C-alpha positions as CSV (number, residue, x, y, z in Angstrom):
1,X,130.8,206.4,34.4
2,X,128.0,207.7,36.5
3,X,128.1,207.9,40.3
4,X,125.2,205.4,40.2
5,X,127.1,202.9,38.1
6,X,130.4,203.4,40.2
7,X,128.3,202.7,43.2
8,X,126.9,199.5,41.7
9,X,130.3,198.5,41.0
10,X,131.4,199.1,44.6
11,X,128.2,197.2,45.9
12,X,129.1,194.1,43.9
13,X,132.7,194.0,45.2
14,X,131.8,194.8,48.7
15,X,128.8,192.6,48.8
16,X,131.0,189.7,47.7
17,X,133.6,190.4,50.3
18,X,130.8,190.7,53.0
19,X,129.1,187.5,51.8
20,X,132.4,185.6,52.2
21,X,132.7,186.7,55.8
22,X,129.0,185.9,56.5
23,X,129.5,182.4,55.0
24,X,132.3,181.6,57.4
25,X,130.0,182.7,60.3
26,X,130.9,186.3,61.0
27,X,127.3,187.9,61.0
28,X,128.1,191.0,63.3
29,X,128.1,194.2,61.3
30,X,130.7,195.8,63.6
31,X,132.9,192.8,63.4
32,X,132.6,192.8,59.5
33,X,133.3,196.5,59.4
34,X,136.5,195.8,61.5
35,X,137.6,193.1,59.4
36,X,137.2,195.3,56.3
37,X,139.0,198.1,57.6
38,X,141.8,195.9,58.7
39,X,142.2,194.6,55.1
40,X,142.2,198.1,53.8
41,X,139.1,197.5,51.7
42,X,137.8,201.1,51.0
43,X,134.3,202.2,52.2
44,X,132.2,204.5,49.8
45,X,131.9,207.9,50.9
46,X,133.7,207.8,54.2
47,X,137.2,207.0,55.5
48,X,136.4,203.8,57.3
49,X,133.7,201.1,57.5
50,X,131.0,201.1,60.2
51,X,128.4,198.8,61.3
52,X,125.8,201.0,59.6
53,X,127.6,201.1,56.2
54,X,127.9,197.2,56.2
55,X,124.2,197.1,56.8
56,X,123.4,199.4,54.1
57,X,125.5,197.5,51.5
58,X,123.7,194.3,52.6
59,X,120.4,196.2,52.4
60,X,121.0,197.2,48.8
61,X,122.1,193.7,47.9
62,X,119.0,192.3,49.3
63,X,117.0,194.6,47.3
64,X,118.7,194.1,44.2
65,X,118.5,190.2,44.7
66,X,114.7,190.8,45.2
67,X,114.2,192.5,41.9
68,X,116.7,190.3,39.8
Protein backbone atom coordinates (compact mmCIF):
# COMPACT_ATOMS: atom_id res chain seq x y z
CA UNK A 1 0.00 0.00 0.00
CA UNK A 2 1.38 3.40 -0.92
CA UNK A 3 1.75 6.32 1.50
CA UNK A 4 -1.00 8.15 -0.38
CA UNK A 5 -3.36 5.20 0.05
CA UNK A 6 -2.53 4.94 3.75
CA UNK A 7 -3.14 8.68 4.18
CA UNK A 8 -6.51 8.29 2.44
CA UNK A 9 -7.53 5.56 4.91
CA UNK A 10 -6.32 7.69 7.84
CA UNK A 11 -8.20 10.74 6.54
CA UNK A 12 -11.39 8.73 6.18
CA UNK A 13 -11.21 7.46 9.78
CA UNK A 14 -10.10 10.80 11.24
CA UNK A 15 -12.66 12.85 9.35
CA UNK A 16 -15.45 10.50 10.46
CA UNK A 17 -14.46 10.93 14.11
CA UNK A 18 -13.98 14.69 13.73
CA UNK A 19 -17.35 14.86 11.97
CA UNK A 20 -19.03 13.17 14.93
CA UNK A 21 -17.55 15.75 17.28
CA UNK A 22 -18.65 18.61 15.03
CA UNK A 23 -22.18 17.13 14.82
CA UNK A 24 -22.57 17.36 18.60
CA UNK A 25 -21.49 20.99 18.57
CA UNK A 26 -17.73 20.83 19.13
CA UNK A 27 -16.32 23.11 16.44
CA UNK A 28 -13.12 24.51 17.99
CA UNK A 29 -10.13 22.80 16.37
CA UNK A 30 -8.05 22.93 19.56
CA UNK A 31 -10.90 21.33 21.54
CA UNK A 32 -11.25 18.59 18.92
CA UNK A 33 -7.47 17.99 19.06
CA UNK A 34 -7.57 17.66 22.86
CA UNK A 35 -10.42 15.16 22.64
CA UNK A 36 -8.66 13.08 19.97
CA UNK A 37 -5.49 13.02 22.09
CA UNK A 38 -7.47 11.97 25.18
CA UNK A 39 -9.07 9.13 23.21
CA UNK A 40 -5.65 7.99 22.02
CA UNK A 41 -6.53 8.40 18.34
CA UNK A 42 -3.18 8.58 16.49
CA UNK A 43 -2.26 11.61 14.43
CA UNK A 44 -0.61 11.31 11.02
CA UNK A 45 3.11 12.06 11.15
CA UNK A 46 3.20 13.54 14.65
CA UNK A 47 2.89 12.31 18.21
CA UNK A 48 -0.18 14.38 19.14
CA UNK A 49 -3.07 16.18 17.51
CA UNK A 50 -2.94 19.96 17.16
CA UNK A 51 -5.55 22.45 16.00
CA UNK A 52 -3.63 22.74 12.72
CA UNK A 53 -3.69 18.98 12.14
CA UNK A 54 -7.46 18.94 12.71
CA UNK A 55 -7.87 21.83 10.25
CA UNK A 56 -5.79 20.03 7.60
CA UNK A 57 -7.89 16.85 7.86
CA UNK A 58 -11.06 18.92 7.56
CA UNK A 59 -9.65 20.80 4.54
CA UNK A 60 -8.68 17.55 2.78
CA UNK A 61 -12.17 16.17 3.43
CA UNK A 62 -13.79 19.32 2.05
CA UNK A 63 -11.61 19.12 -1.08
CA UNK A 64 -12.47 15.43 -1.47
CA UNK A 65 -16.21 16.15 -1.02
CA UNK A 66 -16.01 18.93 -3.63
CA UNK A 67 -14.48 16.58 -6.22
CA UNK A 68 -16.68 13.56 -5.44
